[in-house]
MARLUM-846161 format. One record per residue (C-alpha): residue number from 1; residue in one letter; x, y, z. Coordinates in nm, 4 decimals, decimal comma. Layout:
BEGIN
<r NUM; a; <X; Y; Z>> ...
END
This chain:
BEGIN
<r 1; m; <-0,6833; -1,9506; -1,4105>> <r 2; i; <-0,7662; -1,5766; -1,5150>> <r 3; l; <-0,4669; -1,3322; -1,4146>> <r 4; s; <-0,6539; -1,0590; -1,4279>> <r 5; d; <-0,8485; -1,2259; -1,0666>> <r 6; r; <-0,4846; -1,1715; -0,9255>> <r 7; i; <-0,3557; -0,8231; -1,1073>> <r 8; n; <-0,4935; -0,5025; -1,2208>> <r 9; t; <-0,4264; -0,5621; -1,5515>> <r 10; f; <-0,4434; -0,3066; -1,8293>> <r 11; g; <-0,6841; -0,4867; -2,0369>> <r 12; q; <-0,9399; -0,4945; -1,8023>> <r 13; d; <-0,8976; -0,1651; -1,6621>> <r 14; l; <-0,9806; -0,0706; -2,0489>> <r 15; l; <-1,2815; -0,3029; -2,0603>> <r 16; r; <-1,4071; -0,1607; -1,7506>> <r 17; r; <-1,3816; 0,2045; -1,8474>> <r 18; h; <-1,4583; 0,2042; -2,1884>> <r 19; g; <-1,7329; -0,1302; -2,1630>> <r 20; e; <-1,5922; -0,3628; -2,4684>> <r 21; r; <-1,2389; -0,4494; -2,5379>> <r 22; v; <-0,9470; -0,2415; -2,6481>> <r 23; h; <-0,6240; -0,3450; -2,8425>> <r 24; k; <-0,3143; -0,1716; -2,8659>> <r 25; i; <-0,1871; -0,1330; -3,2061>> <r 26; a; <0,2502; -0,0720; -3,1908>> <r 27; l; <0,3839; 0,1472; -3,4605>> <r 28; d; <0,7197; 0,1825; -3,5964>> <r 29; a; <0,7373; 0,5906; -3,7045>> <r 30; g; <1,1172; 0,5928; -3,7985>> <r 31; f; <1,2642; 0,7474; -3,4926>> <r 32; t; <1,6128; 0,7083; -3,3591>> <r 33; c; <1,7109; 0,7543; -3,0151>> <r 34; p; <1,9931; 0,9596; -2,8669>> <r 35; n; <2,1703; 0,6810; -2,7699>> <r 36; r; <2,2177; 0,5570; -3,0913>> <r 37; d; <2,2499; 0,8804; -3,3381>> <r 38; g; <2,5887; 0,9927; -3,0979>> <r 39; t; <2,3959; 1,2755; -2,9255>> <r 40; k; <2,4668; 1,0483; -2,6155>> <r 41; g; <2,5783; 0,7390; -2,7349>> <r 42; r; <2,6530; 0,4953; -3,0444>> <r 43; g; <2,5643; 0,1503; -2,9849>> <r 44; g; <2,2144; 0,1990; -2,7553>> <r 45; c; <2,1580; 0,0067; -2,4823>> <r 46; s; <2,3826; -0,3109; -2,4385>> <r 47; f; <2,0438; -0,5531; -2,4506>> <r 48; c; <1,8638; -0,3299; -2,7250>> <r 49; n; <1,7962; -0,4435; -3,0269>> <r 50; n; <1,4521; -0,2756; -3,1125>> <r 51; v; <1,2828; -0,6054; -3,3318>> <r 52; s; <1,2576; -0,7821; -3,0244>> <r 53; f; <1,0360; -0,5255; -2,8469>> <r 54; s; <0,8244; -0,4210; -3,1117>> <r 55; p; <0,8045; -0,7068; -3,3638>> <r 56; d; <0,4436; -0,6801; -3,5060>> <r 57; a; <0,5507; -0,3041; -3,6301>> <r 58; d; <0,7070; -0,2689; -3,9334>> <r 59; a; <0,9229; 0,0815; -4,0498>> <r 60; h; <0,8406; -0,0037; -4,3884>> <r 61; l; <0,5244; 0,0771; -4,4073>> <r 62; d; <0,3703; 0,4122; -4,3376>> <r 63; l; <0,1277; 0,4090; -4,0153>> <r 64; a; <-0,2316; 0,4260; -4,1958>> <r 65; a; <-0,0486; 0,1207; -4,3970>> <r 66; q; <0,0592; -0,0280; -4,0422>> <r 67; i; <-0,2623; 0,0490; -3,8246>> <r 68; s; <-0,4641; -0,0921; -4,1647>> <r 69; k; <-0,2052; -0,4804; -4,1550>> <r 70; a; <-0,2696; -0,4678; -3,7748>> <r 71; r; <-0,6522; -0,3952; -3,7625>> <r 72; r; <-0,6219; -0,7335; -3,9630>> <r 73; a; <-0,4507; -0,9541; -3,7394>> <r 74; i; <-0,6296; -0,8316; -3,4433>> <r 75; a; <-0,9315; -0,9264; -3,6179>> <r 76; k; <-0,7901; -1,2861; -3,6531>> <r 77; r; <-0,7456; -1,3084; -3,2699>> <r 78; t; <-1,0024; -1,0861; -3,0821>> <r 79; r; <-1,3154; -0,8978; -3,1409>> <r 80; a; <-1,1823; -0,5298; -3,0491>> <r 81; r; <-1,3155; -0,2597; -3,2067>> <r 82; k; <-1,1304; 0,0245; -3,0163>> <r 83; f; <-0,7618; 0,0893; -3,0681>> <r 84; i; <-0,4615; 0,3067; -2,9060>> <r 85; a; <-0,2081; 0,4436; -3,1278>> <r 86; y; <0,1253; 0,2698; -2,9320>> <r 87; f; <0,3959; 0,4651; -3,0510>> <r 88; q; <0,6618; 0,1869; -2,9401>> <r 89; a; <0,9587; 0,1650; -3,1126>> <r 90; y; <1,2782; 0,3133; -3,0020>> <r 91; t; <1,2207; 0,7140; -2,8533>> <r 92; n; <0,9156; 0,8146; -2,9499>> <r 93; t; <0,9112; 1,2105; -2,8393>> <r 94; y; <1,2657; 1,2581; -3,0177>> <r 95; d; <1,1770; 1,5193; -3,2384>> <r 96; k; <1,0507; 1,8582; -3,3437>> <r 97; v; <0,6840; 1,8655; -3,1758>> <r 98; e; <0,5335; 1,9665; -3,4370>> <r 99; a; <0,6516; 1,6953; -3,6120>> <r 100; l; <0,5424; 1,4579; -3,3311>> <r 101; e; <0,1576; 1,6466; -3,3232>> <r 102; a; <0,1604; 1,5687; -3,6842>> <r 103; l; <0,2695; 1,1641; -3,6576>> <r 104; y; <0,0054; 1,1403; -3,3496>> <r 105; r; <-0,2439; 1,2933; -3,5008>> <r 106; e; <-0,2513; 1,1121; -3,8353>> <r 107; a; <-0,2435; 0,8005; -3,6198>> <r 108; l; <-0,5394; 0,9364; -3,4430>> <r 109; n; <-0,7430; 0,9886; -3,7103>> <r 110; e; <-0,7953; 0,6513; -3,7897>> <r 111; p; <-1,1390; 0,4916; -3,7395>> <r 112; d; <-1,1929; 0,3922; -3,3974>> <r 113; m; <-0,9120; 0,5088; -3,2163>> <r 114; v; <-0,9643; 0,6049; -2,8527>> <r 115; g; <-0,6308; 0,7188; -2,7576>> <r 116; i; <-0,2489; 0,7111; -2,7399>> <r 117; a; <0,0652; 0,5510; -2,6347>> <r 118; v; <0,3855; 0,6717; -2,6204>> <r 119; g; <0,6874; 0,5137; -2,5595>> <r 120; t; <1,0322; 0,7397; -2,4969>> <r 121; r; <1,3150; 0,8114; -2,2591>> <r 122; p; <1,2926; 0,9909; -1,9391>> <r 123; d; <1,5534; 1,2669; -2,0962>> <r 124; c; <1,3466; 1,3125; -2,4117>> <r 125; v; <1,0813; 1,4766; -2,2538>> <r 126; s; <1,0293; 1,8418; -2,3396>> <r 127; s; <0,7367; 2,0345; -2,1806>> <r 128; d; <0,5974; 2,1132; -2,5110>> <r 129; v; <0,5776; 1,7332; -2,5381>> <r 130; l; <0,3811; 1,7338; -2,2571>> <r 131; d; <0,1833; 2,0179; -2,3589>> <r 132; l; <0,0517; 1,8191; -2,6478>> <r 133; l; <-0,0438; 1,5207; -2,4663>> <r 134; e; <-0,2160; 1,7275; -2,1880>> <r 135; r; <-0,4263; 1,8876; -2,5314>> <r 136; f; <-0,5033; 1,5210; -2,6207>> <r 137; r; <-0,5595; 1,4344; -2,2850>> <r 138; d; <-0,8315; 1,7268; -2,2481>> <r 139; q; <-1,0157; 1,6107; -2,5573>> <r 140; g; <-1,0878; 1,3090; -2,4017>> <r 141; l; <-0,8671; 1,0695; -2,5283>> <r 142; e; <-0,6915; 0,8091; -2,3665>> <r 143; v; <-0,3020; 0,9265; -2,3423>> <r 144; w; <-0,0325; 0,6873; -2,1679>> <r 145; l; <0,3550; 0,7998; -2,1514>> <r 146; e; <0,5138; 0,5072; -2,1189>> <r 147; l; <0,8807; 0,5689; -1,9968>> <r 148; g; <1,1867; 0,3551; -2,0142>> <r 149; l; <1,3437; 0,3515; -1,6544>> <r 150; q; <1,4505; -0,0195; -1,6247>> <r 151; s; <1,6476; 0,0934; -1,2680>> <r 152; s; <1,7186; 0,3145; -1,0616>> <r 153; f; <2,0768; 0,2383; -0,9522>> <r 154; d; <2,2745; 0,5096; -1,2031>> <r 155; e; <2,5413; 0,2377; -1,1724>> <r 156; t; <2,3139; 0,0067; -1,3282>> <r 157; l; <2,1739; 0,2408; -1,6053>> <r 158; e; <2,5683; 0,3636; -1,6931>> <r 159; r; <2,6285; -0,0830; -1,7104>> <r 160; v; <2,3859; -0,1000; -1,9822>> <r 161; n; <2,4619; 0,2332; -2,1423>> <r 162; r; <2,1319; 0,3711; -2,0883>> <r 163; g; <2,2484; 0,7484; -2,1530>> <r 164; h; <2,0828; 0,8603; -1,9122>> <r 165; t; <2,0064; 0,8508; -1,4767>> <r 166; f; <1,7565; 0,8282; -1,1975>> <r 167; a; <1,7578; 1,1938; -1,1379>> <r 168; e; <1,6102; 1,2307; -1,5253>> <r 169; y; <1,2948; 0,9828; -1,4808>> <r 170; r; <1,2271; 1,1345; -1,1231>> <r 171; e; <1,2607; 1,5286; -1,2900>> <r 172; t; <1,0457; 1,4113; -1,6255>> <r 173; a; <0,8070; 1,1731; -1,3942>> <r 174; k; <0,7200; 1,4518; -1,1591>> <r 175; a; <0,6641; 1,6704; -1,4750>> <r 176; t; <0,4492; 1,4001; -1,5844>> <r 177; r; <0,2663; 1,3631; -1,2650>> <r 178; r; <0,1608; 1,7489; -1,2053>> <r 179; r; <-0,0112; 1,7761; -1,5722>> <r 180; g; <-0,2267; 1,4695; -1,5096>> <r 181; i; <-0,0472; 1,2606; -1,7653>> <r 182; p; <-0,0979; 0,9124; -1,7384>> <r 183; l; <0,2719; 0,7661; -1,6419>> <r 184; c; <0,3438; 0,3993; -1,7143>> <r 185; t; <0,7163; 0,2951; -1,6341>> <r 186; h; <0,9384; 0,0342; -1,7459>> <r 187; l; <1,1263; -0,2106; -1,5487>> <r 188; i; <1,3571; -0,4817; -1,6182>> <r 189; i; <1,4610; -0,7782; -1,3909>> <r 190; g; <1,7665; -0,9637; -1,4465>> <r 191; l; <1,9767; -0,6696; -1,5005>> <r 192; p; <2,3611; -0,7138; -1,5227>> <r 193; g; <2,4722; -0,6667; -1,1585>> <r 194; e; <2,0792; -0,6545; -1,0211>> <r 195; t; <1,9694; -0,8572; -0,7661>> <r 196; e; <1,6004; -0,8967; -0,6513>> <r 197; e; <1,6917; -0,6510; -0,3711>> <r 198; h; <1,7339; -0,3974; -0,6329>> <r 199; c; <1,4411; -0,4727; -0,8402>> <r 200; h; <1,2209; -0,3983; -0,5038>> <r 201; a; <1,4562; -0,0328; -0,4516>> <r 202; t; <1,3213; 0,0289; -0,7805>> <r 203; l; <1,0068; -0,0240; -0,7342>> <r 204; d; <0,9654; 0,1333; -0,4057>> <r 205; k; <1,1312; 0,4537; -0,5266>> <r 206; v; <0,9413; 0,4486; -0,8321>> <r 207; l; <0,5798; 0,4181; -0,6421>> <r 208; d; <0,7162; 0,7192; -0,4060>> <r 209; i; <0,7539; 0,9447; -0,6648>> <r 210; g; <0,3947; 0,8482; -0,8305>> <r 211; v; <0,3119; 0,6517; -1,1187>> <r 212; d; <0,0537; 0,5185; -1,3112>> <r 213; g; <0,0694; 0,1842; -1,4439>> <r 214; l; <0,4159; -0,0743; -1,4350>> <r 215; k; <0,5167; -0,3158; -1,7132>> <r 216; l; <0,7529; -0,5925; -1,5743>> <r 217; h; <1,0310; -0,7398; -1,8635>> <r 218; p; <1,2393; -0,9816; -1,8278>> <r 219; l; <1,6041; -0,8708; -1,9389>> <r 220; h; <1,6365; -1,1172; -2,2584>> <r 221; i; <1,9428; -1,1813; -2,4952>> <r 222; v; <1,8912; -1,1372; -2,8612>> <r 223; k; <2,0938; -1,1142; -3,1332>> <r 224; h; <2,3457; -0,8162; -3,2639>> <r 225; t; <2,3346; -0,6646; -2,8843>> <r 226; l; <2,6647; -0,6486; -2,6760>> <r 227; l; <2,4612; -0,7891; -2,4439>> <r 228; a; <2,4882; -1,0857; -2,6382>> <r 229; h; <2,8133; -1,0618; -2,6901>> <r 230; q; <2,8865; -1,0591; -2,2967>> <r 231; w; <2,6928; -1,3629; -2,3087>> <r 232; r; <2,8383; -1,5738; -2,5134>> <r 233; l; <3,1445; -1,4613; -2,3068>> <r 234; g; <3,0110; -1,6199; -1,9898>> <r 235; e; <2,9652; -1,2363; -1,8624>> <r 236; y; <2,6202; -1,2191; -1,8120>> <r 237; l; <2,3612; -1,5573; -1,6815>> <r 238; p; <2,0278; -1,5346; -1,7156>> <r 239; l; <1,7415; -1,5415; -1,5015>> <r 240; m; <1,5697; -1,8807; -1,5424>> <r 241; r; <1,1892; -1,9505; -1,5938>> <r 242; d; <1,1030; -2,0032; -1,1971>> <r 243; e; <1,3185; -1,7348; -1,0611>> <r 244; y; <1,1834; -1,4402; -1,3108>> <r 245; i; <0,8370; -1,5364; -1,1627>> <r 246; c; <0,8849; -1,5887; -0,8525>> <r 247; m; <1,0384; -1,2407; -0,8257>> <r 248; a; <0,7702; -1,0660; -1,0572>> <r 249; a; <0,5270; -1,2283; -0,7966>> <r 250; n; <0,6612; -1,0816; -0,5248>> <r 251; l; <0,7248; -0,7159; -0,6985>> <r 252; i; <0,3647; -0,7574; -0,7849>> <r 253; e; <0,2203; -0,8328; -0,4110>> <r 254; r; <0,3913; -0,5066; -0,3194>> <r 255; t; <0,2425; -0,3143; -0,6039>> <r 256; p; <-0,0324; -0,1103; -0,4348>> <r 257; e; <-0,3609; -0,2177; -0,6294>> <r 258; n; <-0,4657; 0,0763; -0,7781>> <r 259; i; <-0,1236; 0,0539; -1,0165>> <r 260; i; <-0,2130; -0,0595; -1,3368>> <r 261; y; <-0,0358; -0,3604; -1,5134>> <r 262; h; <0,0291; -0,3070; -1,8507>> <r 263; r; <0,2936; -0,6178; -1,8866>> <r 264; v; <0,3747; -0,8509; -1,6192>> <r 265; t; <0,6485; -1,0301; -1,9072>> <r 266; a; <0,8300; -0,9417; -2,2008>> <r 267; t; <0,8627; -1,1959; -2,4963>> <r 268; a; <1,0736; -1,1937; -2,7963>> <r 269; s; <1,0759; -1,3791; -3,1189>> <r 270; r; <1,2880; -1,7016; -3,1710>> <r 271; d; <1,4426; -1,5758; -3,5185>> <r 272; v; <1,6122; -1,3308; -3,2614>> <r 273; l; <1,5972; -1,4542; -2,9108>> <r 274; l; <1,9456; -1,6018; -2,7908>> <r 275; a; <1,8343; -1,6964; -2,4397>> <r 276; p; <1,6592; -1,7820; -2,2059>> <r 277; v; <1,4469; -1,9684; -2,4647>> <r 278; w; <1,1533; -1,9193; -2,2247>> <r 279; c; <1,1272; -1,6026; -2,3303>> <r 280; a; <0,9707; -1,6926; -2,6647>> <r 281; e; <0,7057; -1,8126; -2,4606>> <r 282; k; <0,4750; -1,5763; -2,2794>> <r 283; w; <0,1593; -1,7702; -2,2152>> <r 284; n; <0,3563; -2,0461; -2,0364>> <r 285; v; <0,4744; -1,7464; -1,8197>> <r 286; l; <0,1968; -1,5335; -1,7605>> <r 287; n; <0,0108; -1,8903; -1,6332>> <r 288; g; <0,3116; -1,8851; -1,4362>> <r 289; i; <0,2330; -1,6324; -1,2502>> <r 290; e; <-0,0791; -1,6381; -1,2260>> <r 291; f; <-0,0083; -1,9760; -1,0905>> <r 292; e; <0,2551; -1,8639; -0,7904>> <r 293; l; <0,0218; -1,5927; -0,7139>> <r 294; r; <-0,2772; -1,8595; -0,6466>> <r 295; q; <-0,0848; -2,0813; -0,4345>> <r 296; r; <0,0558; -1,8328; -0,2419>> <r 297; g; <-0,3163; -1,7676; -0,2218>> <r 298; t; <-0,2067; -1,3800; -0,2621>> <r 299; r; <-0,2604; -1,1088; -0,5254>> <r 300; q; <-0,1365; -0,7352; -0,6174>> <r 301; g; <-0,0642; -0,4853; -0,3092>> <r 302; c; <-0,1836; -0,7541; -0,0302>> <r 303; r; <0,1673; -0,6773; 0,0149>> <r 304; a; <0,2136; -0,3208; 0,0010>> <r 305; g; <0,3613; -0,1004; 0,1790>> <r 306; t; <0,5884; -0,3677; 0,3901>> <r 307; p; <0,9678; -0,3459; 0,3469>> <r 308; y; <1,0976; -0,5920; 0,1455>> <r 309; a; <1,1844; -0,9207; 0,3212>> <r 310; k; <1,3290; -1,1480; 0,0803>> <r 311; e; <1,2119; -1,5133; 0,2659>> <r 312; k; <0,9199; -1,3708; 0,3620>> <r 313; l; <0,8469; -1,3007; 0,0188>> <r 314; r; <0,9720; -1,6575; -0,1396>> <r 315; h; <0,8080; -1,8458; 0,1195>> <r 316; a; <0,4655; -1,6739; 0,1615>> <r 317; a; <0,2149; -1,9439; 0,2026>> 
END
């Protein structure tokens, strides 16, 4: 009952390449977002309360203090001695490249840091940012650019107020891949107006462009968001746990085995989560995905390159 027996997971990939466990440390460097500060919009995405995406990061502490706090927490849970600085909260390339380099280097200068992961939007990655990440990679550091796409459908992106298009993702993803910078793309299952067919079409487009890693997230409803208001009005109905598990398993089966899954679910803390309640139970969902794949007798990549067929995938033995 080990997820990595069925999926090419980020943790196992790091273990193979580094010879020991490597743990990500989520950081909040105080960034904002062009979709919040008025450059492109106000209020951000309809589902976004960033506390739900980076609950362990604390913007009230400087980076050194955040890293020190995280190290203590990690020491209680695992024996990891190597770390990746994960700039997670909001848009972590949304500043002048000189300021970005200073922040990134500050984190990388901490003991036992072997690399950096930078979460951002497709419309906020300049050639100067890619130059910077390329220099880090050439120094032998672990480097990942994480792009929040969520959906390849512009109607959906507009519906949830993303403030960027799929064309912008395509351009940034191709530029990143040309540099040889590892790319991880975030996809959300259960977006308003989307069906499972939308999710498979998005996966196909992302794979066609080229990607090195993926993150799957169930859409959850958290406090102080437009989505929460829509949910209260009955305008949005979240996925059931079993629906998500089945859809995630179907996507995983159609993902080539060389692509690394950094995450196959996401959680929110109970103090901000409104629905669905199962999104507070990470291991319950992970075990459910592993069980689903085991029951089917399948694993990542077993249906790679095949067209999406709803009934065939749902009832695969």
